[in-house]
C-alpha positions in Angstrom: -37.9 -3.3 3.9 -36.1 -4.0 0.6 -34.9 -0.7 -1.2 -35.7 0.4 -4.3 -32.5 1.1 -6.1 -32.2 3.8 -9.0 -32.6 2.7 -12.2 -29.2 1.8 -14.0 -29.6 1.2 -17.7 -27.7 -2.1 -19.0 -25.8 -1.6 -21.8 -24.8 -4.2 -24.6 -21.1 -3.9 -24.5 -19.2 -7.1 -24.5 -14.9 -7.8 -24.3 -13.2 -10.2 -25.6 -10.5 -11.2 -23.4 -8.3 -13.9 -25.1 -11.4 -15.5 -26.3 -13.7 -15.0 -23.1 -16.4 -12.9 -24.1 -17.5 -11.2 -21.3 -20.6 -8.4 -20.6 -19.9 -4.8 -19.2 -23.3 -3.6 -19.1 -22.4 -0.5 -16.8 -19.5 0.5 -19.0 -21.3 4.2 -19.6 -20.9 4.7 -16.0 -17.0 5.1 -16.8 -18.1 8.8 -18.1 -18.4 10.8 -14.8 -19.7 14.0 -16.3 -22.2 12.5 -18.7 -25.9 13.7 -18.2 -26.9 9.7 -17.5 -24.1 9.2 -14.8 -24.9 12.5 -13.0 -28.5 11.7 -12.7 -27.2 8.4 -11.4 -25.1 10.1 -9.2 -27.7 12.2 -8.2 -30.3 9.7 -7.3 -27.8 7.1 -5.7 -27.1 9.7 -2.8 -30.3 10.6 -2.6 -31.2 7.5 -1.5 -27.9 6.4 0.4 -28.5 10.0 2.5 -32.4 9.1 3.3 -31.3 5.8 4.7 -28.3 7.2 7.0 -30.3 10.0 7.7 -32.8 7.8 9.8 -30.3 5.9 11.5 -31.1 7.9 15.0 -27.4 7.6 16.6 -26.0 9.4 13.1 -25.7 12.5 14.9 -24.6 11.7 18.6 -21.8 9.7 16.7 -20.7 13.0 14.7 -20.8 14.9 17.7 -18.2 12.6 19.3 -16.3 12.2 16.2 -16.2 16.0 16.3 -15.1 16.6 20.1 -12.4 13.8 19.7 -11.2 15.4 16.4 -10.7 18.8 18.2 -6.8 18.3 19.6 -3.8 20.1 18.4 -1.7 18.1 15.8 1.7 18.8 15.2 3.8 17.6 12.2 7.5 16.4 12.4 9.7 19.8 12.5 12.1 20.5 9.8 15.0 22.9 10.3 16.6 25.0 7.4 18.9 27.9 7.4 18.6 28.3 11.2 14.5 28.3 11.4 12.0 25.4 12.2 9.3 24.5 9.9 6.5 22.4 11.1 2.8 22.0 10.3 -0.1 22.6 12.8 -3.8 22.2 13.4 -5.6 24.0 16.0 -8.2 21.1 15.7 -10.9 21.3 13.8 -9.0 23.5 10.9 -10.1 21.6 7.3 -6.3 21.9 6.4 -3.1 21.9 8.6 -1.3 25.3 8.5 2.5 26.0 8.1 4.4 27.7 10.4 8.3 29.1 10.8 9.9 29.8 14.0 13.5 31.1 14.5 13.8 29.1 17.6 11.8 25.9 19.0 10.7 28.2 22.1 9.9 31.3 19.9 6.3 32.3 18.6 5.6 30.8 15.1 4.8 32.6 12.0 2.3 31.6 9.9 3.7 30.7 6.5 1.0 29.1 4.8 -2.4 28.6 5.3 -4.6 26.6 2.8 -7.9 27.4 4.8 -7.4 30.8 3.3 -7.2 29.5 0.0 -11.2 28.1 -0.4 -14.1 28.2 1.4 -14.9 24.5 1.9 -11.3 23.4 2.8 -11.0 21.8 -0.6 -7.4 23.0 -1.4 -4.5 21.2 0.4 -0.7 21.6 0.9 0.6 18.5 -0.8 4.2 19.1 -1.1 6.8 21.3 0.1 10.5 21.8 0.0 12.6 24.4 1.8 15.9 26.0 0.2 18.8 25.2 2.4 19.1 28.7 3.7 15.9 28.9 4.8 14.5 31.6 2.7 12.3 30.2 0.2 9.4 27.7 0.2 8.5 25.5 -2.8 4.8 24.1 -2.2 2.5 22.2 -3.9 -1.5 22.7 -3.7 -3.8 20.1 -4.7 -7.5 20.9 -5.3 -10.7 18.7 -4.6 -8.2 15.6 -3.8 -6.7 15.6 -7.2 -3.6 14.3 -7.8 -2.7 17.3 -9.9 -0.5 19.7 -7.9 0.4 23.3 -8.9 3.9 24.4 -7.3 4.5 28.1 -6.2 7.4 29.7 -4.8 7.2 31.8 -1.2 9.4 34.3 0.3 9.4 32.7 3.6 10.4 36.2 5.5 7.3 38.1 4.0 5.3 35.0 3.3 4.3 37.0 -0.4 4.5 34.2 -3.5 6.7 35.0 -6.0 6.0 35.1 -9.7 6.4 31.2 -10.4 3.6 28.8 -11.1 4.6 25.2 -12.5 1.4 23.0 -13.7 0.6 19.5 -14.5 3.1 18.6 -11.5 1.7 14.7 -10.4 3.8 12.1 -8.4 6.7 14.5 -7.5 7.8 16.3 -4.8 10.7 19.2 -5.2 14.9 19.4 -4.5 16.7 22.7 -4.4 20.0 23.0 -5.6 22.0 24.3 -2.9 22.4 28.0 -4.1 18.9 28.5 -3.7 18.8 29.5 -7.3 15.9 26.7 -8.3 14.7 23.4 -7.9 14.2 19.7 -9.9 10.6 18.4 -10.1 8.9 15.9 -12.3 5.7 16.8 -14.6 3.6 15.5 -17.1 2.3 16.6 -20.3 -0.7 19.1 -20.4 -3.6 16.6 -20.6 -6.3 16.9 -23.6 -9.3 18.7 -22.6 -11.6 16.9 -20.5 -9.1 14.0 -19.8 -7.6 16.2 -16.6 -9.3 13.2 -14.5 -9.6 10.0 -16.4 -6.5 10.5 -19.1 -3.9 7.9 -18.8 -0.6 9.6 -17.4 2.4 8.4 -19.3 5.9 10.2 -20.0 6.8 11.6 -17.0 9.7 14.0 -17.2 12.5 15.4 -14.8 12.9 19.7 -14.9 15.0 21.8 -13.3 13.3 25.4 -12.8 14.9 28.3 -12.0 13.1 30.6 -9.4 11.8 34.0 -11.3 11.4 32.5 -14.9 8.4 30.9 -16.6 8.1 27.3 -16.5 7.7 27.2 -20.0 11.8 28.0 -19.7 12.4 24.8 -17.3 15.3 22.8 -18.0 14.8 19.5 -19.3 17.2 17.3 -17.4 15.9 14.0 -18.2 13.5 11.9 -20.4 13.0 8.7 -22.2 11.0 8.6 -25.3 11.7 5.0 -25.6 9.9 4.4 -22.1 6.6 6.0 -21.6 6.0 3.9 -18.2 9.3 5.1 -16.5 8.7 7.8 -13.7 11.6 10.0 -12.2 12.4 11.6 -9.1 15.3 13.7 -8.2 16.8 14.5 -5.0 20.1 16.8 -4.6 22.5 15.3 -2.4 23.5 17.4 1.0 26.5 18.5 -0.2 25.0 19.8 -3.3 27.5 17.8 -5.6 25.1 15.3 -6.9 22.0 14.7 -8.2 20.1 11.3 -7.4 17.6 10.2 -10.4 15.4 7.5 -8.8 14.0 5.9 -12.2 10.5 4.0 -11.3 8.6 1.6 -13.6 5.2 1.4 -12.1 4.7 1.0 -8.4 6.8 -2.0 -8.1 9.3 -1.6 -5.7 12.1 -2.1 -7.7 14.0 1.0 -9.2 16.7 1.9 -11.7 19.1 4.5 -9.9 21.2 7.3 -12.4 22.9 10.5 -11.2 24.3 13.5 -12.6 27.4 15.3 -11.4 26.2 18.8 -10.6 30.0 20.2 -10.3 30.6 19.9 -14.0 28.4 22.0 -16.1 28.6 19.8 -19.2 28.2 16.4 -17.0 25.7 13.6 -18.5 23.2 11.6 -16.7 25.2 8.2 -15.7 23.3 5.0 -15.5 24.4 3.5 -12.2 22.3 0.5 -11.6 19.9 -0.4 -14.3 17.6 -3.5 -14.8 15.0 -2.7 -11.8 16.4 -6.1 -10.6 15.7 -4.8 -6.8 15.1 -1.8 -4.4 17.7 1.3 -4.0 17.2 4.1 -1.5 20.2 6.6 -1.6 20.8 7.9 1.9 23.5 10.2 1.6 26.7 10.3 0.5 30.4 10.8 1.3 31.9 12.5 -1.2 31.6 10.2 -4.4 30.4 7.0 -1.9 26.4 6.6 -1.8 25.3 4.8 1.0 21.9 2.8 0.2 19.8 0.7 1.6 18.5 -2.1 -0.6 16.9 -5.5 -0.7 19.2 -6.8 -3.4 20.3 -10.5 -2.1 18.5 -9.2 1.3 14.6 -9.5 1.4 14.7 -7.8 4.6 17.0 -4.8 3.7 20.4 -3.8 4.0 22.8 -0.9 3.9 25.6 -0.9 1.3 28.2 1.5 0.3 29.0 2.3 -3.3 31.8 4.3 -4.5 31.1 6.1 -8.0 34.9 5.6 -8.7 34.9 1.7 -8.5 30.8 0.6 -8.8 31.2 -2.9 -9.8 29.3 -5.1 -7.5 32.3 -7.1 -6.0 33.3 -3.7 -4.8 30.4 -3.0 -2.9 30.9 -2.7 1.4 28.2 -3.5 3.3 27.4 -1.3 5.9 24.4 -2.5 7.9 23.9 -6.1 7.2 20.2 -7.7 6.7 18.6 -8.2 10.1 16.1 -10.7 11.4 13.5 -7.8 11.5 12.6 -5.7 8.4 14.6 -2.7 8.2 11.8 0.1 7.2 13.6 3.3 6.9 17.1 4.6 6.9 18.2 8.5 7.7 21.5 10.1 8.1 21.5 12.5 10.8 24.2 13.7 12.9 26.9 11.5 11.2 24.8 8.2 11.8 22.1 6.1 10.6 18.9 6.1 12.0 17.2 2.8 11.7 13.5 2.2 11.6 12.9 -1.5 11.6 9.4 -3.4 11.9 9.6 -6.3 14.3 6.2 -8.1 13.6 5.1 -4.8 12.3 5.8 -3.0 15.2 8.4 0.0 15.1 12.2 -0.1 16.8 14.9 2.2 16.4 18.5 1.6 16.3 21.5 4.1 15.3 24.7 3.0 13.5 27.6 4.8 12.9 28.9 5.5 9.3 31.0 2.4 9.6 28.1 0.6 10.5 29.1 -0.2 14.4 25.8 -0.2 16.4 25.6 2.7 18.5 22.5 1.3 20.6 18.7 2.0 20.2 15.7 4.2 21.1 13.5 3.5 23.9 10.1 3.7 22.8 6.8 4.2 24.7 5.1 0.7 23.7 3.9 -1.1 20.9 3.5 1.6 18.3 4.8 2.8 14.9 8.2 5.6 15.0 8.7 7.8 11.9 10.7 11.1 11.1 14.2 11.5 12.0 14.5 14.3 9.6 17.7 16.3 9.2 21.0 16.8 7.5 24.3 14.9 7.8 26.0 17.5 10.0 22.7 18.2 12.1 23.1 17.7 15.7 19.3 17.2 16.5 16.6 15.6 14.9 12.8 15.0 15.4 10.4 12.1 15.2 6.8 11.1 16.4 5.4 8.1 17.9 2.2 6.7 18.2 -0.2 3.7 19.2 -3.5 2.7 18.2 -4.8 4.5 21.2 -2.3 7.7 21.7 -2.2 10.4 18.7 1.3 11.4 17.2 4.0 12.7 19.9 6.5 14.8 18.5 10.0 14.2 20.1 13.2 15.8 20.0 16.4 14.0 20.1 19.5 15.4 20.7 22.4 13.4 19.5 25.8 14.5 21.1 23.7 14.0 24.4 22.1 10.7 23.2 18.6 11.8 24.7 14.9 12.4 23.8 13.0 15.3 25.0 9.2 15.8 24.6 8.6 18.4 22.2 4.7 18.4 21.7 1.9 16.2 22.7 -1.4 16.6 21.6 -4.4 16.0 24.6 -7.3 14.1 23.5 -10.5 13.9 25.5 -10.0 9.7 25.5 -9.5 7.7 28.5 -6.5 5.5 26.4 -5.7 3.9 29.9 -9.3 2.2 29.7 -8.0 0.1 26.5 -5.3 -2.1 25.6 -3.7 -3.4 22.4 -2.5 -7.2 21.8 -1.1 -8.9 19.2 -2.2 -12.4 18.1 -1.1 -15.1 15.6 -3.5 -17.4 13.3 -2.8 -19.6 10.5 -4.3 -18.5 7.1 -5.5 -21.4 4.4 -2.4 -22.6 3.7 -0.7 -22.6 7.0 1.0 -19.4 7.1 1.2 -17.8 10.4 -0.2 -14.2 10.3 -0.2 -11.6 13.1 -3.3 -9.3 13.8 -3.6 -6.5 16.1 -6.4 -6.5 18.5 -7.8 -3.1 20.3 -10.7 -3.5 23.1 -11.5 -2.2 26.6 -9.1 -3.7 29.1 -9.9 -7.1 30.8 -12.3 -8.0 27.5 -12.6 -11.4 27.5 -14.2 -13.3 24.0 -17.2 -14.7 26.3 -19.9 -13.0 23.9 -20.1 -11.6 20.3 -19.0 -8.0 20.0 -19.4 -5.8 17.2 -15.7 -5.9 15.5 -14.1 -3.8 12.9 -11.8 -5.9 10.8 -9.6 -3.5 8.6 -6.8 -4.9 6.1 -5.0 -3.5 3.1 -2.3 -6.0 1.9 -0.8 -4.7 -1.1 2.2 -2.7 -2.6 4.5 -3.3 -0.3 3.2 -1.2 2.4 2.9 -2.0 5.8 0.2 -1.5 8.1 1.2 -0.3 11.7 -0.2 0.7 15.1 -1.9 4.5 14.5 -4.5 6.7 16.0 -8.0 7.1 14.6 -10.3 9.3 16.2 -13.0 6.9 14.2 -11.4 3.8 16.0 -11.7 5.7 19.5 -15.1 5.9 18.8 -15.8 2.6 17.9 -13.8 1.3 21.3 -16.4 3.8 22.9 -19.2 2.0 21.4 -17.9 -1.4 22.8 -16.3 -2.4 19.7 -13.7 -4.5 19.0 -10.7 -3.2 16.5 -8.7 -5.9 14.6 -6.3 -5.1 11.9 -4.4 -8.2 10.4 -0.9 -8.1 8.7 -1.8 -9.6 5.6 0.5 -10.8 2.8 1.3 -8.4 0.1 2.2 -5.7 2.6 5.9 -4.8 3.4 6.2 -5.8 7.1 8.2 -9.0 6.6 10.2 -7.6 3.5 10.0 -8.5 0.2 8.8 -12.2 0.2 6.2 -11.2 2.3 5.0 -8.4 -0.4 5.6 -10.9 -3.1 3.5 -13.7 -1.7 0.4 -11.4 -2.2 0.7 -10.0 -5.5 0.1 -10.9 -9.2 -1.0 -14.7 -9.3 -0.3 -14.9 -5.4 -3.2 -12.3 -4.7 -5.6 -14.6 -3.6 -3.4 -15.3 -0.6 -4.2 -11.7 1.1 -8.1 -12.7 0.6 -7.4 -15.9 2.6 -5.4 -14.0 5.0 -8.5 -11.9 5.6 -11.1 -14.3 5.5 -8.9 -16.4 7.8 -8.8 -13.9 10.3 -12.7 -13.0 10.1 -13.3 -17.1 10.8 -10.6 -16.7 13.7 -12.5 -13.7 15.4 -15.5 -15.7 15.1 -14.1 -19.5 16.4 -12.2 -17.5 19.5 -15.7 -15.8 20.5 -14.8 -12.2 19.8 -17.5 -11.5 17.5 -20.1 -13.4 15.3 -21.1 -13.2 11.9 -23.7 -11.1 12.5 -21.5 -8.4 14.5 -18.5 -8.3 12.1 -17.7 -5.1 9.6 -15.1 -5.5 7.3 -13.6 -2.6 5.9 -10.7 -1.0 3.6 -9.7 1.6 1.6 -8.3 1.6 -2.0 -6.1 -1.5 -2.4 -7.8 -2.5 1.0 -11.3 -1.6 -0.9 -10.5 -4.4 -3.5 -9.9 -6.5 -0.5 -13.0 -6.2 1.0 -14.8 -6.1 -2.5 -12.8 -9.7 -3.1 -14.2 -11.2 0.2 -17.2 -9.9 0.1 -17.9 -11.2 -3.2 -15.9 -14.8 -2.3 -17.7 -15.3 1.1 -21.1 -13.2 1.7 -22.2 -15.5 4.2 -19.1 -14.3 6.8 -19.6 -10.7 7.3 -22.6 -8.5 8.9 -21.6 -5.2 6.9 -19.0 -4.3 4.5 -17.6 -0.9 3.6 -15.4 -1.0 0.2 -13.7 2.9 0.2 -12.3 4.0 -2.8 -11.7 0.8 -4.2 -10.1 -0.8 -7.1 -12.8 -3.0 -8.1 -12.9 -3.7 -11.8 -9.5 -5.8 -12.2 -10.1 -5.8 -16.0 -9.9 -2.2 -16.8 -7.8 -0.3 -13.8 -5.3 -0.1 -16.5 -7.2 2.0 -18.5 -7.4 5.2 -16.2 -5.2 7.3 -14.9 -2.3 6.0 -13.2 -3.8 2.9 -13.0 -1.7 1.0 -15.7 1.4 1.2 -13.1 -0.4 -1.1 -10.7 0.1 -3.7 -13.7 3.3 -4.7 -11.5 1.4 -5.1 -8.5 -1.8 -6.8 -9.9 -0.8 -7.9 -13.6 -2.8 -7.2 -16.3 -6.0 -8.5 -18.3 -4.3 -7.6 -21.5 -1.8 -10.3 -20.6 -3.2 -14.0 -21.6 -1.3 -15.6 -18.7 -2.2 -13.2 -16.1 -5.8 -12.8 -17.0 -7.1 -16.0 -15.6 -6.1 -14.7 -12.0 -7.7 -11.3 -12.1 -10.9 -12.6 -13.4 -11.1 -15.3 -10.7 -11.2 -12.6 -8.1 -12.2 -9.4 -9.4 -15.0 -7.9 -7.3 -16.9 -6.6 -10.0 -17.0 -10.1 -12.0 -17.6 -12.3 -9.2 -21.0 -10.9 -8.3 -23.5 -13.2 -8.5 -27.1 -12.8 -9.1 -29.4 -14.2 -6.7 -27.0 -14.1 -3.8 -27.7 -12.6 -0.5 -25.1 -9.9 0.0 -24.6 -8.2 3.8 -25.2 -4.8 4.3 -22.7 -2.7 1.9 -21.9 1.0 2.2 -19.5 1.9 -1.0 -17.7 5.0 -0.9 -16.2 7.0 -3.3 -15.6 10.4 -5.0 -16.3 12.5 -8.2 -12.8 13.9 -8.5 -10.7 10.8 -7.2 -8.2 10.6 -10.0 -6.1 8.0 -8.7 -8.7 5.1 -8.3 -11.5 6.5 -10.8 -14.8 6.6 -9.1 -16.0 4.2 -12.1 -14.8 1.3 -10.1 -17.4 2.1 -7.4 -20.4 3.3 -9.6 -20.1 -0.2 -11.8 -19.9 -2.4 -8.6 -22.3 -0.6 -6.9 -24.9 -0.9 -9.7 -24.1 -4.9 -10.2 -24.1 -5.3 -6.6 -27.9 -3.5 -6.3 -28.6 -5.3 -9.2 -28.0 -8.7 -7.9 -28.7 -8.5 -4.8 -31.5 -11.2 -3.6 -31.9 -10.4 0.4 -33.1 -7.3 2.3 -29.5 -5.9 3.1 -28.9 -2.5 1.7 -26.4 -2.1 -0.8 -25.5 1.7 -1.1 -23.3 3.9 -2.6 -21.9 7.3 -0.5 -20.4 9.9 -3.5 -18.7 12.6 -1.8 -18.1 15.4 -4.2 -15.3 17.9 -4.5 -12.8 15.2 -3.2 -10.5 12.8 -4.3 -8.7 9.4 -3.0 -8.3 10.6 0.3 -5.5 12.6 0.7 -5.9 16.2 1.6 -9.7 15.5 2.3 -11.4 18.8 4.4 -11.7 17.7 8.4 -15.6 18.6 7.9 -15.7 16.0 4.7 -13.6 13.6 6.8 -15.9 13.6 9.7 -19.1 13.8 8.0 -17.8 10.4 5.6 -16.6 8.9 9.0 -19.9 9.5 11.2 -22.0 8.0 8.2 -19.9 4.7 8.3 -20.1 4.3 11.9 -23.7 5.0 11.7 -24.1 2.5 9.1 -22.3 -0.3 10.9 -24.1 0.5 14.4 -27.7 0.4 12.7 -26.7 -2.8 10.3 -24.8 -4.9 13.2 -27.5 -3.7 15.9 -24.8 -2.1 18.0 -26.2 -1.1 21.6 -25.1 2.4 22.1 -23.8 3.7 25.6 -25.9 6.3 26.7 -22.9 8.4 27.3 -22.8 8.5 23.6 -26.6 8.9 22.7 -27.0 12.1 24.5 
């Protein structure tokens, strides 16, 4: 039966975009704390949970998720001052705990347990920086999923906090001076009252904080009063001599590069690379020579050396040239480069000496993703993780002089990974572009009948989607489902050209790639329209919203999570302005038409039969403010001509996703999969129904 949706008042707001007058009837939902909005939220959640609670398989799915989630999870160790630091979660802890040990085989000591900071587990460890001597920890905490961080300093030996307390930090880490007396970090000015979660973030500043002094005495290292959108990230080189300042503009993967010579008290910031013409990542240095990874004249990246005494471009030296595969990350450890490549979105790791001579590669266990390779240039060991779609991250120690890996920690999950297989297929998008897609399913599965299929994507911001473990996906596989993840344009899997083919005026390519993936899965017999679900988060929520409104006939269900859904006003809130480098801006007359053409909110058509949809967001999301999801839900409910439910699930005391407590993650995931089981009419195996 059709649902009776909560009443959402239609206001008379109309905006003029370069002569086009567009109504925005649900503008009032942009105020998350107004009594009217709070009443609407309460009513929508009441409706949503009244539907979810009636799904008989929901409890069984939650139990199975909890069983699978209950395994030890380790972070990649970091060595400082003869001590090892790493995170561990014993299974169902809401937040991972930070430990340290004097040796790898020694009993670890608790350094920081975020679970003790709040009963609900909603305070998360959002960043750490350890002094070179391993004696002090600078750490950031984020509450209720907010991007805002508060930083403190802790004595490692005693696990006691010092008096230091830094506020209004966002999009920043910390980097210690090599004397251990203080660290560099970036912050914004204190926001106006009641604008902490919605106000725009401009004029980031780079500071130096000396341990034991109040934040008011922090030294301003660099700011630009003429550039409100510039961001600054300071990083001290291993030798302690240079402060590298990465200057960003929005989310575009192009940056300027400045530096400060810390060996001279009166030195001034030097602008080494300007113009935002390419990406420049400083990897390390040898005296006044910097090693950089860059996509300048190399869309899939290379490594070059720049002598600060002779920085002219014709004096640069190429160390590791561009390869056919995408050079995703480079780390300098043990006087060598550990270079992580993506070969059709799968990890490969190769090593080079500091002159660029090949030292061979690491043998990885299979199709998956490798990351880590932490350490300093002089270290003789490094650590890395490897994960696949059906195996959680295992941690390895690599002994550099011996040239061998040894297993440090390997989680045990009560899941029969050997029963499933991962394949990579290729299909053609609308314009003929060849697009890869990973398929994960039970071994020996033949596409001889439609099966419930979960199609997941992202496609933006130069972010690469690579194989990774998810408890939810494991439950989906146990339900007999197929998991599909295409490598959409807009991501970074094939370098700059692949990214730029899916941004700004080319954004429709991303949606075409995703729609073509859905059509391929149906045409090849893996699934049918009634058995196909689409899902994505954040920019992936935009992907789902756009594809949902463009092809509502193609899917059996949709889950757009914390999505960017109002493409005409996203830049009006918090850090949304920074995404204009990716999407364009409705304030620009030339960019407005493309945004309007695909904006999910503005392409909802009344009288259309939309598929079952579960929109998810959180009331403390200050990255993609919940107004996107609120307005989209209200408009979609009003437009729905069919009987399929349009629901919105609004989490409380949570944000965009980072640091979400385990308990809340399990609840949200259980609700999502229960919704799909119901809407796709999934035949749940008896073993999962008990």
